[in-house]
C-alpha positions as CSV (number, residue, x, y, z in Angstrom):
1,M,63.9,121.3,71.0
2,A,66.6,118.8,70.3
3,T,65.6,115.2,69.4
4,P,66.7,113.0,72.5
5,A,69.2,110.6,71.8
6,K,70.0,107.2,73.2
7,R,73.6,106.0,74.5
8,S,74.4,102.5,76.3
9,F,77.0,101.9,79.0
10,H,78.1,98.9,81.0
11,L,79.4,99.6,84.6
12,A,81.8,97.3,86.3
13,A,79.8,96.0,89.5
14,G,82.6,93.8,90.8
15,A,83.3,90.0,90.8
16,G,83.0,90.0,86.6
17,A,79.5,91.5,87.0
18,S,78.1,94.8,85.0
19,V,75.2,97.1,85.4
20,S,73.6,98.0,81.9
21,V,72.8,101.4,81.6
22,E,70.8,103.5,79.0
23,V,71.0,107.2,78.8
24,T,68.4,109.2,77.0
25,S,69.1,112.9,76.7
26,A,68.4,115.8,74.3
27,G,71.8,117.1,75.4
28,G,72.8,120.3,76.9
29,R,72.6,120.7,81.0
30,R,69.7,119.6,82.6
31,P,68.5,117.7,85.6
32,V,69.0,113.8,85.9
33,V,66.5,111.1,86.4
34,V,67.4,107.8,87.2
35,L,65.0,104.9,86.4
36,C,65.1,101.8,88.2
37,G,63.0,99.0,86.2
38,L,60.8,101.6,84.1
39,L,59.8,101.2,80.4
40,P,61.9,103.0,78.0
41,E,59.1,104.9,76.7
42,L,59.2,106.9,79.9
43,G,63.0,107.6,79.3
44,A,62.2,109.4,76.1
45,R,59.4,111.3,77.5
46,L,61.2,112.7,80.4
47,A,64.4,113.6,77.9
48,R,61.5,115.7,76.0
49,A,60.6,117.2,79.0
50,G,63.8,118.5,79.8
51,F,65.6,115.8,81.9
52,A,68.3,113.4,81.3
53,A,66.9,110.0,81.9
54,V,69.2,107.3,83.0
55,A,67.5,103.7,82.9
56,V,68.8,101.0,84.9
57,D,67.4,97.4,85.7
58,P,68.9,96.7,89.1
59,R,69.8,93.0,89.7
60,A,71.7,93.8,92.9
61,P,71.0,96.1,96.0
62,R,74.3,98.1,95.1
63,D,73.5,98.6,91.2
64,L,71.7,102.2,92.0
65,E,74.7,103.3,94.2
66,I,77.2,102.2,91.2
67,V,74.9,104.2,88.7
68,L,74.7,107.2,91.0
69,E,78.7,107.2,91.6
70,A,79.2,106.8,87.7
71,L,77.0,109.9,87.3
72,Q,78.9,111.8,89.7
73,R,82.4,110.8,88.4
74,G,80.8,112.0,84.8
75,A,81.5,108.3,83.4
76,L,78.0,108.3,81.4
77,D,78.8,111.4,79.5
78,V,75.7,113.3,80.8
79,D,75.9,116.9,81.0
80,A,73.9,116.7,84.7
81,D,73.4,120.2,86.3
82,G,73.8,118.8,89.6
83,R,70.4,118.0,90.4
84,C,69.3,114.3,90.6
85,G,66.3,112.1,91.5
86,V,65.3,108.4,91.3
87,L,61.9,106.8,90.2
88,I,61.8,103.3,90.9
89,T,59.0,100.6,89.8
90,R,57.2,98.8,92.5
91,T,58.9,95.6,91.5
92,G,62.4,97.4,91.2
93,T,62.2,98.3,94.8
94,E,62.7,94.6,95.7
95,R,66.1,94.8,94.1
96,V,67.7,98.0,95.0
97,A,69.4,99.9,98.3
98,P,66.6,102.0,99.8
99,P,66.6,105.3,98.0
100,A,66.9,107.3,101.1
101,A,70.5,105.5,101.6
102,V,71.6,107.0,98.1
103,G,70.7,110.8,99.3
104,V,68.5,112.0,96.2
105,P,64.9,112.6,95.9
106,W,62.9,109.4,95.0
107,L,59.4,108.3,93.9
108,V,57.9,104.9,93.7
109,V,55.7,104.5,90.5
110,R,53.5,101.9,89.0
111,D,55.4,99.3,86.6
112,A,53.7,100.8,83.5
113,P,52.7,104.1,84.1
114,D,49.5,105.2,81.6
115,E,50.1,108.8,80.2
116,R,48.4,110.9,82.6
117,E,50.2,109.3,85.5
118,V,53.7,109.9,83.4
119,E,52.2,113.6,83.3
120,A,51.9,113.7,87.0
121,I,55.6,112.2,87.3
122,V,57.0,114.8,85.2
123,Q,55.2,117.5,87.0
124,W,56.5,115.8,90.3
125,L,60.0,115.9,89.0
126,A,59.6,119.6,88.0
127,R,58.9,120.6,91.4
128,H,61.3,118.5,93.4
129,L,64.4,118.6,90.9
130,V,64.1,122.0,88.9
């Protein structure tokens, strides 16, 4: 299995603002998981499990939409296979547009999931995205 690599991007959010994004992926075509407000360790774990992890710490309701639009345009250099899901921390839910509005499967998780919970998250993603 390839070692996951991290890349950082800044997306224009209008009015001089930007959205910081970190992509962690081991390369190759894979489903994408957008992490809103989650710990970087989870991104690496998901990358090792066969997903491309796109981490964003949303500051405005539209930030999640900006990231998803960038993914669709190919602006994040992710070899996505067309499948995408969103994980949002409970505290992150206060700062993003409702996930149902962006049209992808989503799951709200604890802010700092332990290893058992991470395994359950990976299994949920595998059922819904793979």
